[in-house]
C-alpha positions, 0 to 999 in steps of 0.5 A, spaced: 267 316 427 262 310 428 263 305 434 269 302 432 273 308 430 270 311 437 273 305 441 279 305 437 281 312 439 278 312 446 283 305 447 289 309 444 288 315 449 286 312 455 292 307 454 296 313 454 293 315 461 293 308 464 301 307 462 303 313 466 298 311 472 301 304 472 308 307 472 313 306 478 308 301 482 302 306 480 297 300 480 298 300 488 295 307 488 288 305 487 285 312 490 289 316 486 288 313 480 280 313 481 281 321 483 285 322 476 280 318 472 274 322 475 277 328 474 278 326 467 271 324 466 268 330 469 273 335 464 271 331 458 264 332 459 264 339 462 268 341 456 264 338 451 259 343 450 263 349 449 268 345 445 262 343 440 260 351 440 267 353 439 268 348 433 261 349 430 261 356 430 268 357 427 267 352 421 260 355 420 261 362 421 269 362 420 270 357 414 263 357 411 261 350 412 253 349 411 253 346 417 257 342 422 257 336 425 255 333 418 259 327 415 257 329 408 260 336 409 266 333 412 267 328 406 267 335 401 273 338 405 278 332 406 283 335 410 287 333 416 284 339 420 277 337 418 279 330 420 281 332 427 275 336 428 271 330 426 275 325 431 274 331 437 267 333 435 264 331 429 258 325 427 257 320 430 261 318 436 266 324 437 271 324 443 268 329 446 264 327 450 265 319 448 272 319 451 268 320 458 265 313 457 272 310 456 274 313 463 268 312 467 269 304 464 276 304 467 274 306 474 269 300 474 275 296 471 279 298 477 274 297 482 273 290 479 281 289 479 282 289 486 283 283 490 277 284 494 271 288 490 267 292 494 260 289 496 257 296 495 260 297 488 253 295 485 250 300 490 255 306 488 254 305 480 246 305 482 247 312 485 252 314 479 246 312 474 241 316 478 246 322 478 246 322 470 239 321 470 238 327 474 243 331 470 239 329 463 233 331 466 236 338 468 238 339 461 232 337 458 228 344 460 234 348 458 234 345 451 227 347 450 228 354 453 234 355 449 232 351 442 240 350 442 240 343 438 246 341 442 241 341 448 235 339 446 233 332 448 232 327 442 234 320 440 239 321 435 243 317 430 248 323 430 252 327 435 248 326 441 245 332 445 248 333 452 241 330 455 241 324 451 248 323 452 247 323 460 241 318 460 246 314 455 251 314 461 246 312 466 243 307 462 250 303 461 253 304 468 246 302 471 246 295 467 253 294 469 251 295 476 245 291 475 248 285 472 254 285 478 248 285 483 244 280 480 249 275 477 256 276 480 255 278 487 250 272 488 254 267 485 251 265 479 256 267 474 257 260 471 249 259 471 248 265 467 254 264 462 252 257 461 245 258 460 242 257 453 241 265 452 248 266 455 252 262 450 248 265 445 250 272 446 257 270 448 258 266 442 257 273 438 261 276 443 267 272 441 268 275 435 265 282 436 270 286 432 269 282 426 261 282 426 261 289 427 266 290 421 262 285 417 256 290 415 257 288 408 255 281 410 248 284 411 247 285 403 246 277 402 240 276 406 237 283 403 239 280 396 235 274 398 229 277 400 229 282 394 227 276 390 220 276 394 219 283 393 216 287 387 221 289 382 220 296 384 223 295 391 230 294 392 233 292 399 240 293 397 239 300 397 236 301 404 229 302 401 224 298 405 217 297 402 212 301 405 208 295 408 207 294 416 212 295 421 211 287 422 214 286 415 220 291 417 221 286 424 221 280 419 226 283 415 231 284 421 229 277 424 232 274 418 238 278 418 240 276 425 238 269 423 243 270 417 249 272 422 247 267 427 248 262 422 254 265 419 257 265 427 255 258 428 259 255 422 265 259 423 265 257 430 266 250 428 273 252 425 274 256 431 273 263 428 279 262 423 281 268 419 277 273 423 280 279 425 281 277 432 284 271 429 289 275 426 290 280 432 291 274 437 297 271 432 300 278 431 300 279 439 304 272 440 309 274 435 316 275 439 312 273 446 314 267 450 307 265 451 303 260 447 298 263 442 292 265 446 286 260 446 281 265 446 278 263 440 277 256 442 270 255 442 269 249 446 274 252 451 271 259 452 263 256 452 264 250 456 271 250 460 271 257 463 272 258 470 267 263 472 269 269 478 264 271 483 264 276 488 260 272 493 266 272 498 269 279 497 
């Protein structure tokens, strides 16, 4: 369960919830919808640890797995049951607790979709951020005392421990609130988005799905750099030379520049044949609406009408 799989499952499950909330003019019931999403967010977070504990003990003690979660263990037991448990509790980004991130994002989206967006929304998001930071801080000493790896704070690539997840939630909610406060609520949406820095990141964002899926493209710059290394070094198998951190940073910059060149060249033909290109065309099949212009680079980067919340 890497990011794309986690996003995909979260979208499917969240869409089911959203469908039932929107039925029978449910979109008019803002408070009810916010309460439902808040409850679901709490339930997912509160139940994550006991579900982790139950599944981990069941697979390790009951089924003889050497350790869980572990993507290599899951690979050795390719059953539908293991797949489901991987989606729910395995490495790297399982639905428990990341489905809560999707539900929390829906709450922010409901607020931004209101005809009159609350002026105090950034402040509320700041309080929520502070709350998650406090939760993370409370669980850090608990993890140190118990020694439970599910609670011991650590920056990890694997299934996140609870303190780390709380801090992650606080960071991204805080960033959303900060951008709303400094950009949209100050009427600087267009200035921010049309700046050179804004355009740079927006160009990448147009085909974010394709870029993430094209991890294999990273082999090209790694292969080119391999010609500059001693023969016993091979960047194609993720072995970095034991030089300075500055060298590793140089490799990373070269790879980013390679992706940037690919994106700029692809933008000249409006990202034809990307995943987004196929999705846009499939979505227009059987529809009375014309094909979306969301991949028209000039229109997206230079002709977009920006929404600010200064008058709300």
